[in-house]
C-alpha positions as a Markdown table, in Angstrom:
| # | Residue | x | y | z |
|---|---|---|---|---|
| 1 | Met | -0.3 | 0.2 | 0.3 |
| 2 | Pro | 2.0 | 2.9 | -1.7 |
| 3 | Glu | 1.6 | 6.4 | 1.0 |
| 4 | Leu | 2.0 | 9.4 | -1.0 |
| 5 | Thr | 2.2 | 13.3 | -0.1 |
| 6 | His | 1.2 | 16.1 | -2.3 |
| 7 | Asn | 0.8 | 19.8 | -1.0 |
| 8 | Gly | 1.6 | 18.6 | 2.5 |
| 9 | Val | -1.5 | 16.0 | 2.5 |
| 10 | Arg | -0.8 | 12.3 | 2.6 |
| 11 | Tyr | -2.5 | 10.0 | 0.3 |
| 12 | Ile | -3.0 | 5.9 | 0.6 |
| 13 | Leu | -2.9 | 3.9 | -2.8 |
| 14 | Glu | -4.8 | 0.7 | -2.3 |
| 15 | Pro | -4.2 | -1.8 | -5.1 |
| 16 | Arg | -7.4 | -3.3 | -6.7 |
| 17 | Gln | -8.5 | -5.3 | -9.5 |
| 18 | His | -11.3 | -2.8 | -11.6 |
| 19 | Asp | -14.0 | -4.7 | -13.2 |
| 20 | Leu | -13.9 | -2.7 | -15.9 |
| 21 | Tyr | -10.5 | -0.4 | -15.9 |
| 22 | Gly | -8.5 | -3.1 | -15.2 |
| 23 | Pro | -5.6 | -3.5 | -12.3 |
| 24 | Gly | -4.9 | -0.2 | -10.6 |
| 25 | Gly | -5.7 | 1.3 | -7.2 |
| 26 | Asp | -8.3 | 3.4 | -4.9 |
| 27 | Leu | -6.5 | 6.3 | -4.0 |
| 28 | Tyr | -7.5 | 7.6 | -0.3 |
| 29 | Met | -6.6 | 11.1 | 1.1 |
| 30 | Thr | -6.0 | 10.1 | 4.7 |
| 31 | Glu | -8.1 | 12.0 | 7.6 |
| 32 | Pro | -6.0 | 14.2 | 10.2 |
| 33 | Asp | -5.1 | 11.8 | 12.6 |
| 34 | Gly | -3.9 | 9.5 | 9.5 |
| 35 | Ser | -7.0 | 6.8 | 9.4 |
| 36 | Arg | -8.1 | 6.3 | 6.0 |
| 37 | Pro | -11.6 | 6.9 | 4.9 |
| 38 | Pro | -14.3 | 4.6 | 4.0 |
| 39 | Glu | -14.6 | 6.0 | 0.5 |
| 40 | Pro | -11.7 | 6.6 | -1.9 |
| 41 | Ile | -11.5 | 9.5 | -3.9 |
| 42 | Ala | -10.1 | 8.3 | -7.3 |
| 43 | Phe | -9.1 | 5.1 | -8.7 |
| 44 | Ile | -5.9 | 4.7 | -10.4 |
| 45 | Pro | -5.4 | 2.2 | -13.3 |
| 46 | Gly | -1.6 | 1.0 | -13.3 |
| 47 | Lys | -0.6 | -2.8 | -14.6 |
| 48 | Asp | 1.3 | -2.6 | -11.1 |
| 49 | Ala | 2.1 | -1.3 | -8.0 |
| 50 | Asp | 4.4 | 1.4 | -9.0 |
| 51 | Thr | 2.5 | 2.1 | -12.4 |
| 52 | Ala | -0.4 | 3.5 | -10.7 |
| 53 | Ala | 1.7 | 5.1 | -7.5 |
| 54 | Leu | 3.4 | 7.2 | -10.4 |
| 55 | Phe | -0.1 | 8.0 | -12.7 |
| 56 | Ala | -1.7 | 9.0 | -9.8 |
| 57 | Gln | 1.3 | 11.2 | -8.3 |
| 58 | Gln | 0.4 | 13.2 | -12.0 |
| 59 | Trp | -3.4 | 12.9 | -11.1 |
| 60 | Leu | -2.7 | 14.7 | -8.3 |
| 61 | Lys | -0.5 | 17.7 | -9.5 |
| 62 | Val | -3.5 | 18.2 | -12.4 |
| 63 | Ala | -6.6 | 17.7 | -9.5 |
| 64 | Phe | -5.1 | 19.5 | -6.8 |
| 65 | Pro | -2.5 | 21.8 | -8.3 |
| 66 | Ala | -0.4 | 24.0 | -5.7 |
| 67 | Glu | -1.0 | 27.6 | -5.3 |
| 68 | Ala | 1.1 | 29.8 | -6.9 |
| 69 | Pro | 2.3 | 33.1 | -4.8 |
| 70 | Ala | 0.1 | 36.1 | -4.7 |
| 71 | Lys | 2.0 | 38.9 | -6.7 |
| 72 | Ala | 2.5 | 42.5 | -5.0 |
| 73 | Lys | 0.3 | 44.8 | -6.1 |
| 74 | Lys | 2.0 | 47.7 | -8.2 |
| 75 | Lys | 1.5 | 51.2 | -6.6 |
């Protein structure tokens, strides 16, 4: 069960065989106490755990982009 971190939030990827998409993993956003919630936020397809973890990192970057620093106002 790979653990991922993105923007300071921990995620858990649980391997699972999906009926339609094949092998991959359910992606869970951990609770503040570190526990796993009952429902995943996404299913990430991948032929093995390493591939699914790589795709999950890419998906997290698109789904939850880091906030850009605010520009100072010109006077």
